[in-house]
N, CA and C atoms of all chains as a GROMACS GRO file, in nm:
protein
  654
    1ASP      N    1  10.496   9.620  16.094
    1ASP     CA    2  10.624   9.663  16.150
    1ASP      C    3  10.659   9.802  16.102
    2GLY      N    4  10.717   9.886  16.191
    2GLY     CA    5  10.760  10.018  16.150
    2GLY      C    6  10.893  10.012  16.080
    3GLY      N    7  10.911  10.100  15.981
    3GLY     CA    8  11.038  10.100  15.912
    3GLY      C    9  11.037  10.192  15.792
    4ILE      N   10  11.145  10.183  15.717
    4ILE     CA   11  11.162  10.264  15.596
    4ILE      C   12  11.172  10.170  15.476
    5THR      N   13  11.094  10.198  15.375
    5THR     CA   14  11.098  10.114  15.256
    5THR      C   15  11.143  10.196  15.137
    6GLN      N   16  11.223  10.133  15.055
    6GLN     CA   17  11.267  10.192  14.929
    6GLN      C   18  11.240  10.089  14.820
    7SER      N   19  11.187  10.138  14.711
    7SER     CA   20  11.162  10.045  14.602
    7SER      C   21  11.190  10.115  14.469
    8PRO      N   22  11.235  10.036  14.369
    8PRO     CA   23  11.274   9.896  14.380
    8PRO      C   24  11.415   9.882  14.436
    9LYS      N   25  11.462   9.761  14.458
    9LYS     CA   26  11.598   9.742  14.508
    9LYS      C   27  11.700   9.767  14.397
   10TYR      N   28  11.664   9.725  14.275
   10TYR     CA   29  11.751   9.747  14.159
   10TYR      C   30  11.670   9.820  14.052
   11LEU      N   31  11.732   9.918  13.988
   11LEU     CA   32  11.663   9.997  13.887
   11LEU      C   33  11.759  10.025  13.773
   12PHE      N   34  11.710  10.002  13.651
   12PHE     CA   35  11.791  10.026  13.533
   12PHE      C   36  11.720  10.129  13.446
   13ARG      N   37  11.796  10.224  13.396
   13ARG     CA   38  11.739  10.326  13.310
   13ARG      C   39  11.836  10.359  13.198
   14LYS      N   40  11.780  10.410  13.090
   14LYS     CA   41  11.863  10.454  12.979
   14LYS      C   42  11.910  10.597  13.006
   15GLU      N   43  12.027  10.627  12.954
   15GLU     CA   44  12.082  10.761  12.970
   15GLU      C   45  11.984  10.863  12.910
   16GLY      N   46  11.967  10.975  12.980
   16GLY     CA   47  11.879  11.080  12.932
   16GLY      C   48  11.738  11.073  12.986
   17GLN      N   49  11.706  10.965  13.057
   17GLN     CA   50  11.572  10.950  13.115
   17GLN      C   51  11.573  10.996  13.260
   18ASN      N   52  11.465  11.062  13.301
   18ASN     CA   53  11.447  11.091  13.443
   18ASN      C   54  11.396  10.965  13.512
   19VAL      N   55  11.430  10.949  13.638
   19VAL     CA   56  11.381  10.835  13.714
   19VAL      C   57  11.353  10.880  13.857
   20THR      N   58  11.244  10.827  13.915
   20THR     CA   59  11.208  10.864  14.052
   20THR      C   60  11.222  10.743  14.144
   21LEU      N   61  11.295  10.765  14.253
   21LEU     CA   62  11.316  10.662  14.355
   21LEU      C   63  11.222  10.690  14.472
   22SER      N   64  11.155  10.586  14.518
   22SER     CA   65  11.059  10.610  14.625
   22SER      C   66  11.121  10.582  14.762
   23CYS      N   67  11.071  10.654  14.862
   23CYS     CA   68  11.109  10.633  15.001
   23CYS      C   69  10.987  10.659  15.087
   24GLU      N   70  10.947  10.557  15.163
   24GLU     CA   71  10.831  10.569  15.250
   24GLU      C   72  10.870  10.525  15.391
   25GLN      N   73  10.820  10.599  15.493
   25GLN     CA   74  10.845  10.559  15.631
   25GLN      C   75  10.716  10.568  15.712
   26ASN      N   76  10.699  10.471  15.801
   26ASN     CA   77  10.583  10.473  15.891
   26ASN      C   78  10.627  10.484  16.036
   27LEU      N   79  10.739  10.552  16.057
   27LEU     CA   80  10.795  10.572  16.190
   27LEU      C   81  10.749  10.703  16.253
   28ASN      N   82  10.670  10.780  16.178
   28ASN     CA   83  10.624  10.910  16.223
   28ASN      C   84  10.739  11.008  16.247
   29HIS      N   85  10.846  10.990  16.169
   29HIS     CA   86  10.961  11.080  16.179
   29HIS      C   87  10.939  11.207  16.100
   30ASP      N   88  10.983  11.319  16.156
   30ASP     CA   89  10.967  11.447  16.086
   30ASP      C   90  11.071  11.464  15.975
   31ALA      N   91  11.195  11.425  16.003
   31ALA     CA   92  11.304  11.453  15.909
   31ALA      C   93  11.333  11.334  15.819
   32MET      N   94  11.362  11.364  15.693
   32MET     CA   95  11.400  11.260  15.598
   32MET      C   96  11.517  11.309  15.516
   33TYR      N   97  11.597  11.212  15.465
   33TYR     CA   98  11.724  11.244  15.397
   33TYR      C   99  11.744  11.151  15.278
   34TRP      N  100  11.815  11.202  15.178
   34TRP     CA  101  11.862  11.119  15.068
   34TRP      C  102  12.014  11.129  15.059
   35TYR      N  103  12.078  11.011  15.048
   35TYR     CA  104  12.222  11.001  15.033
   35TYR      C  105  12.255  10.922  14.908
   36ARG      N  106  12.372  10.948  14.859
   36ARG     CA  107  12.428  10.870  14.749
   36ARG      C  108  12.556  10.807  14.798
   37GLN      N  109  12.579  10.679  14.760
   37GLN     CA  110  12.702  10.610  14.797
   37GLN      C  111  12.768  10.553  14.673
   38ASP      N  112  12.894  10.588  14.653
   38ASP     CA  113  12.974  10.535  14.544
   38ASP      C  114  13.086  10.450  14.601
   39PRO      N  115  13.135  10.354  14.524
   39PRO     CA  116  13.241  10.264  14.576
   39PRO      C  117  13.360  10.343  14.629
   40GLY      N  118  13.404  10.306  14.749
   40GLY     CA  119  13.521  10.371  14.808
   40GLY      C  120  13.496  10.508  14.863
   41GLN      N  121  13.371  10.550  14.864
   41GLN     CA  122  13.339  10.683  14.918
   41GLN      C  123  13.234  10.671  15.026
   42GLY      N  124  13.231  10.771  15.111
   42GLY     CA  125  13.129  10.775  15.214
   42GLY      C  126  12.995  10.818  15.156
   43LEU      N  127  12.892  10.813  15.239
   43LEU     CA  128  12.762  10.861  15.197
   43LEU      C  129  12.767  11.013  15.180
   44ARG      N  130  12.708  11.061  15.073
   44ARG     CA  131  12.703  11.205  15.050
   44ARG      C  132  12.558  11.250  15.046
   45LEU      N  133  12.529  11.360  15.114
   45LEU     CA  134  12.393  11.409  15.131
   45LEU      C  135  12.346  11.482  15.005
   46ILE      N  136  12.230  11.438  14.953
   46ILE     CA  137  12.175  11.500  14.832
   46ILE      C  138  12.073  11.608  14.869
   47TYR      N  139  11.971  11.569  14.943
   47TYR     CA  140  11.867  11.660  14.991
   47TYR      C  141  11.820  11.613  15.128
   48TYR      N  142  11.765  11.705  15.205
   48TYR     CA  143  11.703  11.667  15.330
   48TYR      C  144  11.582  11.754  15.356
   49SER      N  145  11.493  11.700  15.438
   49SER     CA  146  11.368  11.769  15.471
   49SER      C  147  11.343  11.752  15.619
   50GLN      N  148  11.325  11.862  15.689
   50GLN     CA  149  11.303  11.854  15.834
   50GLN      C  150  11.156  11.858  15.869
   51ILE      N  151  11.073  11.894  15.769
   51ILE     CA  152  10.929  11.902  15.796
   51ILE      C  153  10.857  11.897  15.663
   52VAL      N  154  10.731  11.860  15.667
   52VAL     CA  155  10.651  11.851  15.545
   52VAL      C  156  10.650  11.986  15.473
   53ASN      N  157  10.654  11.978  15.339
   53ASN     CA  158  10.649  12.095  15.251
   53ASN      C  159  10.772  12.184  15.262
   54ASP      N  160  10.880  12.130  15.314
   54ASP     CA  161  11.005  12.205  15.322
   54ASP      C  162  11.122  12.110  15.300
   55PHE      N  163  11.222  12.153  15.221
   55PHE     CA  164  11.341  12.071  15.201
   55PHE      C  165  11.458  12.162  15.164
   56GLN      N  166  11.578  12.112  15.188
   56GLN     CA  167  11.700  12.188  15.160
   56GLN      C  168  11.798  12.106  15.080
   57LYS      N  169  11.881  12.172  15.004
   57LYS     CA  170  11.986  12.105  14.929
   57LYS      C  171  12.095  12.058  15.024
   58GLY      N  172  12.148  11.940  14.991
   58GLY     CA  173  12.263  11.891  15.063
   58GLY      C  174  12.390  11.930  14.989
   59ASP      N  175  12.490  11.843  14.997
   59ASP     CA  176  12.620  11.875  14.940
   59ASP      C  177  12.629  11.850  14.789
   60ILE      N  178  12.542  11.764  14.736
   60ILE     CA  179  12.552  11.727  14.594
   60ILE      C  180  12.414  11.727  14.529
   61ALA      N  181  12.340  11.836  14.538
   61ALA     CA  182  12.201  11.841  14.492
   61ALA      C  183  12.186  11.857  14.340
   62GLU      N  184  12.291  11.897  14.272
   62GLU     CA  185  12.278  11.925  14.128
   62GLU      C  186  12.236  11.800  14.051
   63GLY      N  187  12.131  11.816  13.969
   63GLY     CA  188  12.083  11.703  13.890
   63GLY      C  189  11.978  11.619  13.960
   64TYR      N  190  11.938  11.660  14.080
   64TYR     CA  191  11.837  11.588  14.157
   64TYR      C  192  11.724  11.683  14.196
   65SER      N  193  11.605  11.627  14.221
   65SER     CA  194  11.496  11.706  14.277
   65SER      C  195  11.417  11.618  14.373
   66VAL      N  196  11.349  11.683  14.468
   66VAL     CA  197  11.270  11.610  14.568
   66VAL      C  198  11.139  11.683  14.591
   67SER      N  199  11.048  11.615  14.661
   67SER     CA  200  10.925  11.677  14.709
   67SER      C  201  10.894  11.617  14.846
   68ARG      N  202  10.820  11.691  14.927
   68ARG     CA  203  10.780  11.639  15.058
   68ARG      C  204  10.637  11.686  15.084
   69GLU      N  205  10.546  11.623  15.014
   69GLU     CA  206  10.405  11.659  15.026
   69GLU      C  207  10.338  11.588  15.143
   70LYS      N  208  10.392  11.475  15.182
   70LYS     CA  209  10.339  11.399  15.294
   70LYS      C  210  10.452  11.366  15.391
   71LYS      N  211  10.420  11.353  15.517
   71LYS     CA  212  10.522  11.321  15.617
   71LYS      C  213  10.589  11.188  15.587
   72GLU      N  214  10.510  11.093  15.534
   72GLU     CA  215  10.560  10.957  15.516
   72GLU      C  216  10.648  10.939  15.393
   73SER      N  217  10.645  11.034  15.300
   73SER     CA  218  10.704  11.009  15.170
   73SER      C  219  10.802  11.118  15.129
   74PHE      N  220  10.914  11.077  15.070
   74PHE     CA  221  11.017  11.173  15.028
   74PHE      C  222  11.082  11.119  14.899
   75PRO      N  223  11.012  11.127  14.786
   75PRO     CA  224  11.067  11.073  14.661
   75PRO      C  225  11.179  11.158  14.604
   76LEU      N  226  11.275  11.091  14.542
   76LEU     CA  227  11.391  11.156  14.480
   76LEU      C  228  11.386  11.132  14.330
   77THR      N  229  11.393  11.240  14.252
   77THR     CA  230  11.401  11.227  14.106
   77THR      C  231  11.543  11.254  14.060
   78VAL      N  232  11.596  11.157  13.987
   78VAL     CA  233  11.728  11.172  13.927
   78VAL      C  234  11.704  11.220  13.785
   79THR      N  235  11.745  11.340  13.755
   79THR     CA  236  11.715  11.396  13.624
   79THR      C  237  11.829  11.368  13.525
   80SER      N  238  11.802  11.398  13.400
   80SER     CA  239  11.903  11.376  13.295
   80SER      C  240  12.021  11.472  13.311
   81ALA      N  241  12.005  11.573  13.397
   81ALA     CA  242  12.114  11.668  13.421
   81ALA      C  243  12.221  11.611  13.514
   82GLN      N  244  12.192  11.501  13.580
   82GLN     CA  245  12.289  11.439  13.671
   82GLN      C  246  12.388  11.362  13.584
   83LYS      N  247  12.514  11.400  13.590
   83LYS     CA  248  12.614  11.348  13.496
   83LYS      C  249  12.655  11.204  13.525
   84ASN      N  250  12.656  11.162  13.647
   84ASN     CA  251  12.698  11.025  13.682
   84ASN      C  252  12.595  10.965  13.778
   85PRO      N  253  12.479  10.928  13.729
   85PRO     CA  254  12.372  10.885  13.818
   85PRO      C  255  12.385  10.744  13.873
   86THR      N  256  12.467  10.662  13.812
   86THR     CA  257  12.482  10.523  13.859
   86THR      C  258  12.543  10.523  13.997
   87ALA      N  259  12.468  10.472  14.096
   87ALA     CA  260  12.512  10.473  14.236
   87ALA      C  261  12.412  10.395  14.320
   88PHE      N  262  12.446  10.382  14.448
   88PHE     CA  263  12.357  10.323  14.548
   88PHE      C  264  12.294  10.438  14.624
   89TYR      N  265  12.160  10.444  14.624
   89TYR     CA  266  12.090  10.556  14.687
   89TYR      C  267  12.023  10.508  14.815
   90LEU      N  268  12.048  10.581  14.922
   90LEU     CA  269  11.994  10.546  15.053
   90LEU      C  270  11.907  10.660  15.105
   91CYS      N  271  11.792  10.622  15.157
   91CYS     CA  272  11.700  10.716  15.220
   91CYS      C  273  11.707  10.692  15.371
   92ALA      N  274  11.692  10.797  15.449
   92ALA     CA  275  11.694  10.784  15.594
   92ALA      C  276  11.590  10.876  15.654
   93SER      N  277  11.552  10.847  15.779
   93SER     CA  278  11.462  10.936  15.852
   93SER      C  279  11.508  10.945  15.996
   94SER      N  280  11.464  11.051  16.063
   94SER     CA  281  11.502  11.067  16.204
   94SER      C  282  11.398  11.151  16.276
   95ILE      N  283  11.391  11.129  16.407
   95ILE     CA  284  11.307  11.213  16.492
   95ILE      C  285  11.393  11.287  16.593
   96SER      N  286  11.514  11.236  16.614
   96SER     CA  287  11.611  11.306  16.700
   96SER      C  288  11.744  11.303  16.625
   97ASP      N  289  11.853  11.273  16.693
   97ASP     CA  290  11.982  11.275  16.624
   97ASP      C  291  12.006  11.151  16.538
   98GLU      N  292  11.960  11.034  16.584
   98GLU     CA  293  11.991  10.910  16.512
   98GLU      C  294  11.909  10.899  16.385
   99GLN      N  295  11.978  10.861  16.278
   99GLN     CA  296  11.910  10.840  16.150
   99GLN      C  297  11.895  10.691  16.125
  100PHE      N  298  11.778  10.653  16.074
  100PHE     CA  299  11.748  10.515  16.040
  100PHE      C  300  11.742  10.505  15.888
  101PHE      N  301  11.808  10.403  15.836
  101PHE     CA  302  11.822  10.393  15.691
  101PHE      C  303  11.729  10.289  15.630
  102GLY      N  304  11.685  10.318  15.508
  102GLY     CA  305  11.614  10.220  15.429
  102GLY      C  306  11.713  10.124  15.365
  103PRO      N  307  11.662  10.021  15.293
  103PRO     CA  308  11.748   9.917  15.236
  103PRO      C  309  11.826   9.963  15.113
  104GLY      N  310  11.790  10.076  15.055
  104GLY     CA  311  11.866  10.130  14.942
  104GLY      C  312  11.811  10.086  14.806
  105THR      N  313  11.839  10.168  14.706
  105THR     CA  314  11.809  10.136  14.566
  105THR      C  315  11.937  10.151  14.486
  106ARG      N  316  11.972  10.044  14.413
  106ARG     CA  317  12.090  10.053  14.327
  106ARG      C  318  12.044  10.091  14.188
  107LEU      N  319  12.081  10.211  14.145
  107LEU     CA  320  12.043  10.263  14.015
  107LEU      C  321  12.158  10.246  13.918
  108THR      N  322  12.128  10.186  13.804
  108THR     CA  323  12.227  10.173  13.697
  108THR      C  324  12.173  10.239  13.572
  109VAL      N  325  12.247  10.334  13.521
  109VAL     CA  326  12.208  10.404  13.398
  109VAL      C  327  12.294  10.351  13.284
  110LEU      N  328  12.226  10.300  13.182
  110LEU     CA  329  12.296  10.232  13.072
  110LEU      C  330  12.320  10.328  12.955
  111GLY      N  331  13.361  12.348  15.586
  111GLY     CA  332  13.341  12.215  15.532
  111GLY      C  333  13.375  12.108  15.632
  112GLN      N  334  13.355  11.986  15.593
  112GLN     CA  335  13.379  11.874  15.682
  112GLN      C  336  13.490  11.787  15.624
  113ASN      N  337  13.577  11.738  15.710
  113ASN     CA  338  13.683  11.647  15.669
  113ASN      C  339  13.688  11.533  15.770
  114ILE      N  340  13.657  11.414  15.725
  114ILE     CA  341  13.651  11.300  15.816
  114ILE      C  342  13.738  11.189  15.758
  115ASP      N  343  13.836  11.144  15.834
  115ASP     CA  344  13.933  11.046  15.786
  115ASP      C  345  13.929  10.919  15.869
  116GLN      N  346  13.932  10.805  15.801
  116GLN     CA  347  13.942  10.676  15.866
  116GLN      C  348  14.018  10.584  15.771
  117PRO      N  349  14.083  10.480  15.824
  117PRO     CA  350  14.160  10.391  15.737
  117PRO      C  351  14.069  10.319  15.638
  118THR      N  352  14.125  10.283  15.524
  118THR     CA  353  14.045  10.221  15.419
  118THR      C  354  14.013  10.076  15.451
  119GLU      N  355  14.115  10.003  15.498
  119GLU     CA  356  14.096   9.860  15.523
  119GLU      C  357  14.170   9.816  15.648
  120MET      N  358  14.115   9.714  15.713
  120MET     CA  359  14.183   9.649  15.825
  120MET      C  360  14.149   9.500  15.820
  121THR      N  361  14.246   9.419  15.860
  121THR     CA  362  14.225   9.275  15.864
  121THR      C  363  14.261   9.225  16.003
  122ALA      N  364  14.180   9.133  16.055
  122ALA     CA  365  14.208   9.078  16.188
  122ALA      C  366  14.161   8.933  16.192
  123THR      N  367  14.207   8.864  16.295
  123THR     CA  368  14.174   8.722  16.311
  123THR      C  369  14.053   8.706  16.401
  124GLU      N  370  13.976   8.604  16.375
  124GLU     CA  371  13.860   8.572  16.458
  124GLU      C  372  13.902   8.564  16.605
  125GLY      N  373  13.824   8.628  16.692
  125GLY     CA  374  13.854   8.629  16.835
  125GLY      C  375  13.943   8.743  16.880
  126ALA      N  376  14.003   8.812  16.787
  126ALA     CA  377  14.094   8.922  16.821
  126ALA      C  378  14.018   9.052  16.844
  127ILE      N  379  14.096   9.159  16.866
  127ILE     CA  380  14.040   9.294  16.886
  127ILE      C  381  14.088   9.383  16.771
  128VAL      N  382  14.000   9.470  16.723
  128VAL     CA  383  14.042   9.567  16.622
  128VAL      C  384  13.993   9.705  16.663
  129GLN      N  385  14.077   9.805  16.641
  129GLN     CA  386  14.043   9.943  16.673
  129GLN      C  387  14.042  10.026  16.545
  130ILE      N  388  13.931  10.088  16.515
  130ILE     CA  389  13.917  10.170  16.394
  130ILE      C  390  13.918  10.317  16.438
  131ASN      N  391  14.015  10.391  16.389
  131ASN     CA  392  14.027  10.532  16.427
  131ASN      C  393  13.955  10.623  16.328
  132CYS      N  394  13.909  10.734  16.379
  132CYS     CA  395  13.842  10.834  16.296
  132CYS      C  396  13.884  10.972  16.345
  133THR      N  397  13.937  11.053  16.256
  133THR     CA  398  13.969  11.191  16.291
  133THR      C  399  13.881  11.283  16.207
  134TYR      N  400  13.845  11.395  16.267
  134TYR     CA  401  13.753  11.483  16.196
  134TYR      C  402  13.787  11.630  16.218
  135GLN      N  403  13.753  11.710  16.118
  135GLN     CA  404  13.760  11.856  16.130
  135GLN      C  405  13.629  11.907  16.074
  136THR      N  406  13.546  11.962  16.159
  136THR     CA  407  13.414  12.006  16.115
  136THR      C  408  13.382  12.144  16.168
  137SER      N  409  13.293  12.212  16.098
  137SER     CA  410  13.242  12.340  16.144
  137SER      C  411  13.116  12.310  16.223
  138GLY      N  412  13.128  12.308  16.354
  138GLY     CA  413  13.015  12.272  16.438
  138GLY      C  414  13.018  12.123  16.468
  139PHE      N  415  12.984  12.087  16.590
  139PHE     CA  416  12.985  11.945  16.628
  139PHE      C  417  12.872  11.920  16.726
  140ASN      N  418  12.785  11.824  16.690
  140ASN     CA  419  12.677  11.786  16.780
  140ASN      C  420  12.691  11.643  16.831
  141GLY      N  421  12.772  11.563  16.764
  141GLY     CA  422  12.791  11.426  16.806
  141GLY      C  423  12.855  11.343  16.696
  142LEU      N  424  12.897  11.222  16.733
  142LEU     CA  425  12.964  11.134  16.637
  142LEU      C  426  12.901  10.995  16.641
  143PHE      N  427  12.868  10.945  16.523
  143PHE     CA  428  12.805  10.814  16.509
  143PHE      C  429  12.903  10.713  16.449
  144TRP      N  430  12.882  10.587  16.484
  144TRP     CA  431  12.944  10.476  16.413
  144TRP      C  432  12.832  10.386  16.361
  145TYR      N  433  12.843  10.352  16.232
  145TYR     CA  434  12.748  10.263  16.168
  145TYR      C  435  12.824  10.142  16.112
  146GLN      N  436  12.755  10.029  16.106
  146GLN     CA  437  12.806   9.910  16.037
  146GLN      C  438  12.728   9.892  15.909
  147GLN      N  439  12.799   9.860  15.801
  147GLN     CA  440  12.731   9.838  15.674
  147GLN      C  441  12.787   9.714  15.606
  148HIS      N  442  12.701   9.613  15.585
  148HIS     CA  443  12.739   9.499  15.504
  148HIS      C  444  12.716   9.534  15.357
  149ALA      N  445  12.792   9.472  15.271
  149ALA     CA  446  12.791   9.505  15.128
  149ALA      C  447  12.649   9.500  15.072
  150GLY      N  448  12.609   9.609  15.006
  150GLY     CA  449  12.478   9.614  14.941
  150GLY      C  450  12.361   9.634  15.035
  151GLU      N  451  12.391   9.659  15.162
  151GLU     CA  452  12.282   9.676  15.259
  151GLU      C  453  12.284   9.816  15.320
  152ALA      N  454  12.183   9.846  15.399
  152ALA     CA  455  12.175   9.975  15.465
  152ALA      C  456  12.270   9.979  15.585
  153PRO      N  457  12.322  10.096  15.618
  153PRO     CA  458  12.399  10.110  15.743
  153PRO      C  459  12.309  10.085  15.863
  154THR      N  460  12.366  10.020  15.965
  154THR     CA  461  12.292  10.000  16.090
  154THR      C  462  12.368  10.067  16.204
  155PHE      N  463  12.295  10.125  16.297
  155PHE     CA  464  12.351  10.203  16.406
  155PHE      C  465  12.431  10.116  16.502
  156LEU      N  466  12.550  10.164  16.539
  156LEU     CA  467  12.630  10.096  16.641
  156LEU      C  468  12.641  10.180  16.768
  157SER      N  469  12.678  10.308  16.752
  157SER     CA  470  12.702  10.389  16.872
  157SER      C  471  12.689  10.537  16.839
  158TYR      N  472  12.671  10.615  16.946
  158TYR     CA  473  12.659  10.760  16.933
  158TYR      C  474  12.729  10.824  17.053
  159ASN      N  475  12.829  10.907  17.026
  159ASN     CA  476  12.901  10.978  17.132
  159ASN      C  477  12.876  11.128  17.119
  160VAL      N  478  12.835  11.187  17.230
  160VAL     CA  479  12.816  11.332  17.233
  160VAL      C  480  12.923  11.397  17.323
  161LEU      N  481  12.950  11.330  17.435
  161LEU     CA  482  13.049  11.381  17.530
  161LEU      C  483  13.176  11.298  17.522
  162ASP      N  484  13.286  11.353  17.573
  162ASP     CA  485  13.414  11.283  17.574
  162ASP      C  486  13.404  11.157  17.660
  163GLY      N  487  13.478  11.054  17.617
  163GLY     CA  488  13.485  10.934  17.698
  163GLY      C  489  13.448  10.811  17.619
  164LEU      N  490  13.438  10.702  17.692
  164LEU     CA  491  13.416  10.570  17.634
  164LEU      C  492  13.273  10.525  17.658
  165GLU      N  493  13.209  10.476  17.552
  165GLU     CA  494  13.076  10.417  17.561
  165GLU      C  495  13.090  10.270  17.526
  166GLU      N  496  13.044  10.182  17.616
  166GLU     CA  497  13.058  10.038  17.590
  166GLU      C  498  12.922   9.975  17.568
  167LYS      N  499  12.918   9.890  17.465
  167LYS     CA  500  12.792   9.819  17.434
  167LYS      C  501  12.828   9.679  17.392
  168GLY      N  502  12.833   9.588  17.487
  168GLY     CA  503  12.866   9.450  17.453
  168GLY      C  504  13.007   9.440  17.397
  169ARG      N  505  13.020   9.382  17.278
  169ARG     CA  506  13.152   9.364  17.218
  169ARG      C  507  13.205   9.491  17.154
  170PHE      N  508  13.118   9.591  17.139
  170PHE     CA  509  13.158   9.715  17.072
  170PHE      C  510  13.171   9.829  17.172
  171SER      N  511  13.277   9.909  17.157
  171SER     CA  512  13.295  10.029  17.239
  171SER      C  513  13.333  10.143  17.147
  172SER      N  514  13.295  10.264  17.186
  172SER     CA  515  13.334  10.380  17.107
  172SER      C  516  13.384  10.489  17.201
  173PHE      N  517  13.489  10.558  17.155
  173PHE     CA  518  13.554  10.661  17.235
  173PHE      C  519  13.552  10.792  17.158
  174LEU      N  520  13.540  10.901  17.231
  174LEU     CA  521  13.540  11.034  17.170
  174LEU      C  522  13.627  11.130  17.249
  175SER      N  523  13.709  11.208  17.175
  175SER     CA  524  13.779  11.322  17.232
  175SER      C  525  13.749  11.442  17.143
  176ARG      N  526  13.665  11.531  17.190
  176ARG     CA  527  13.624  11.646  17.108
  176ARG      C  528  13.739  11.744  17.089
  177SER      N  529  13.823  11.760  17.190
  177SER     CA  530  13.933  11.856  17.178
  177SER      C  531  14.035  11.811  17.073
  178LYS      N  532  14.048  11.680  17.055
  178LYS     CA  533  14.143  11.626  16.957
  178LYS      C  534  14.075  11.595  16.824
  179GLY      N  535  13.945  11.606  16.814
  179GLY     CA  536  13.876  11.571  16.690
  179GLY      C  537  13.900  11.425  16.655
  180TYR      N  538  13.881  11.338  16.754
  180TYR     CA  539  13.923  11.198  16.739
  180TYR      C  540  13.822  11.104  16.804
  181SER      N  541  13.798  10.994  16.735
  181SER     CA  542  13.714  10.889  16.788
  181SER      C  543  13.771  10.755  16.747
  182TYR      N  544  13.740  10.651  16.821
  182TYR     CA  545  13.769  10.516  16.774
  182TYR      C  546  13.655  10.423  16.808
  183LEU      N  547  13.643  10.319  16.726
  183LEU     CA  548  13.549  10.210  16.749
  183LEU      C  549  13.631  10.086  16.778
  184LEU      N  550  13.602  10.021  16.889
  184LEU     CA  551  13.675   9.902  16.931
  184LEU      C  552  13.584   9.781  16.917
  185LEU      N  553  13.628   9.685  16.841
  185LEU     CA  554  13.552   9.562  16.824
  185LEU      C  555  13.627   9.449  16.893
  186LYS      N  556  13.564   9.386  16.992
  186LYS     CA  557  13.631   9.280  17.066
  186LYS      C  558  13.575   9.144  17.025
  187GLU      N  559  13.651   9.040  17.055
  187GLU     CA  560  13.608   8.901  17.030
  187GLU      C  561  13.548   8.890  16.889
  188LEU      N  562  13.629   8.928  16.792
  188LEU     CA  563  13.580   8.936  16.655
  188LEU      C  564  13.518   8.806  16.608
  189GLN      N  565  13.407   8.820  16.535
  189GLN     CA  566  13.340   8.706  16.474
  189GLN      C  567  13.339   8.727  16.324
  190MET      N  568  13.320   8.616  16.251
  190MET     CA  569  13.321   8.626  16.104
  190MET      C  570  13.214   8.724  16.056
  191LYS      N  571  13.100   8.729  16.126
  191LYS     CA  572  12.991   8.817  16.082
  191LYS      C  573  13.025   8.965  16.100
  192ASP      N  574  13.135   8.995  16.170
  192ASP     CA  575  13.177   9.134  16.187
  192ASP      C  576  13.248   9.188  16.061
  193SER      N  577  13.274   9.102  15.965
  193SER     CA  578  13.332   9.147  15.839
  193SER      C  579  13.232   9.240  15.770
  194ALA      N  580  13.268   9.367  15.758
  194ALA     CA  581  13.176   9.469  15.707
  194ALA      C  582  13.253   9.599  15.693
  195SER      N  583  13.182   9.701  15.647
  195SER     CA  584  13.238   9.835  15.644
  195SER      C  585  13.186   9.912  15.765
  196TYR      N  586  13.273   9.990  15.828
  196TYR     CA  587  13.236  10.066  15.946
  196TYR      C  588  13.250  10.215  15.914
  197LEU      N  589  13.140  10.285  15.931
  197LEU     CA  590  13.132  10.424  15.890
  197LEU      C  591  13.133  10.516  16.011
  198CYS      N  592  13.222  10.614  16.007
  198CYS     CA  593  13.227  10.719  16.108
  198CYS      C  594  13.150  10.838  16.050
  199ALA      N  595  13.062  10.898  16.130
  199ALA     CA  596  12.980  11.009  16.080
  199ALA      C  597  12.967  11.116  16.188
  200VAL      N  598  12.985  11.240  16.148
  200VAL     CA  599  12.977  11.352  16.241
  200VAL      C  600  12.847  11.428  16.217
  201LEU      N  601  12.774  11.455  16.324
  201LEU     CA  602  12.650  11.532  16.317
  201LEU      C  603  12.682  11.678  16.344
  202SER      N  604  12.642  11.763  16.250
  202SER     CA  605  12.667  11.905  16.263
  202SER      C  606  12.550  11.981  16.202
  203PHE      N  607  12.484  12.062  16.280
  203PHE     CA  608  12.370  12.141  16.233
  203PHE      C  609  12.267  12.052  16.161
  204TYR      N  610  12.226  11.946  16.226
  204TYR     CA  611  12.122  11.853  16.179
  204TYR      C  612  12.166  11.767  16.061
  205LYS      N  613  12.287  11.782  16.012
  205LYS     CA  614  12.332  11.703  15.897
  205LYS      C  615  12.445  11.609  15.938
  206LEU      N  616  12.440  11.489  15.881
  206LEU     CA  617  12.547  11.391  15.902
  206LEU      C  618  12.646  11.397  15.788
  207SER      N  619  12.775  11.401  15.822
  207SER     CA  620  12.882  11.390  15.723
  207SER      C  621  12.958  11.262  15.751
  208PHE      N  622  12.979  11.183  15.647
  208PHE     CA  623  13.037  11.051  15.663
  208PHE      C  624  13.182  11.045  15.616
  209GLY      N  625  13.260  10.964  15.684
  209GLY     CA  626  13.390  10.924  15.631
  209GLY      C  627  13.368  10.819  15.522
  210ALA      N  628  13.476  10.782  15.454
  210ALA     CA  629  13.465  10.688  15.341
  210ALA      C  630  13.439  10.545  15.387
  211GLY      N  631  13.457  10.519  15.515
  211GLY     CA  632  13.433  10.385  15.567
  211GLY      C  633  13.559  10.302  15.575
  212THR      N  634  13.564  10.211  15.672
  212THR     CA  635  13.676  10.119  15.690
  212THR      C  636  13.624   9.978  15.670
  213THR      N  637  13.680   9.908  15.573
  213THR     CA  638  13.639   9.769  15.548
  213THR      C  639  13.720   9.677  15.639
  214VAL      N  640  13.651   9.607  15.726
  214VAL     CA  641  13.716   9.512  15.817
  214VAL      C  642  13.692   9.371  15.765
  215THR      N  643  13.801   9.298  15.751
  215THR     CA  644  13.792   9.157  15.709
  215THR      C  645  13.838   9.072  15.825
  216VAL      N  646  13.751   8.980  15.866
  216VAL     CA  647  13.784   8.889  15.976
  216VAL      C  648  13.821   8.753  15.916
  217ARG      N  649  13.939   8.705  15.951
  217ARG     CA  650  13.987   8.577  15.898
  217ARG      C  651  13.987   8.471  16.006
  218ALA      N  652  13.958   8.349  15.964
  218ALA     CA  653  13.953   8.237  16.060
  218ALA      C  654  14.092   8.201  16.111
   0.00000   0.00000   0.00000
């Protein structure tokens, strides 16, 4: 089945550690996105990539990094510079205007 | 910048109709999406409006007025499974900007 996968669903890390969240899609979509969702707030764009080997900062990129070496994969690294990393992280992809979302990873930093 | 407003919460009775309003002020406009999101899950697509007017899809309808910066999502014949958060999102220059979401609670 075609779709977007994010793993793991729940992730726990100690403060000060970097952590990488995976996002894989087999929809053959060119564009991929990372969002963060906090309680009572809308999704906020962290990074996006419209094509392989190219990506742009979104609205809240500080403390995060990404890579886009393959069309199918767009991993997000949450670095120790991110002051409030505990959140629900959603990955999405698109080939036209509509974005399709993965199931999300809930990251908790202890 | 983008400013997208929608009510925080709404409650309705099973079988009733609920209308969720969304107002927006954005630099550039390519279209407006409505997504449904159950707690802890991914948003799922409901509707997409590019031109002014009403789009109907079964129990769900969405309306857009670009000149007023206004949209609404209409949910008819409410069912318990419609209890969820509904997200209004504006597409501008390939990027989606989301409102905070409206939590709809359907009561028996």
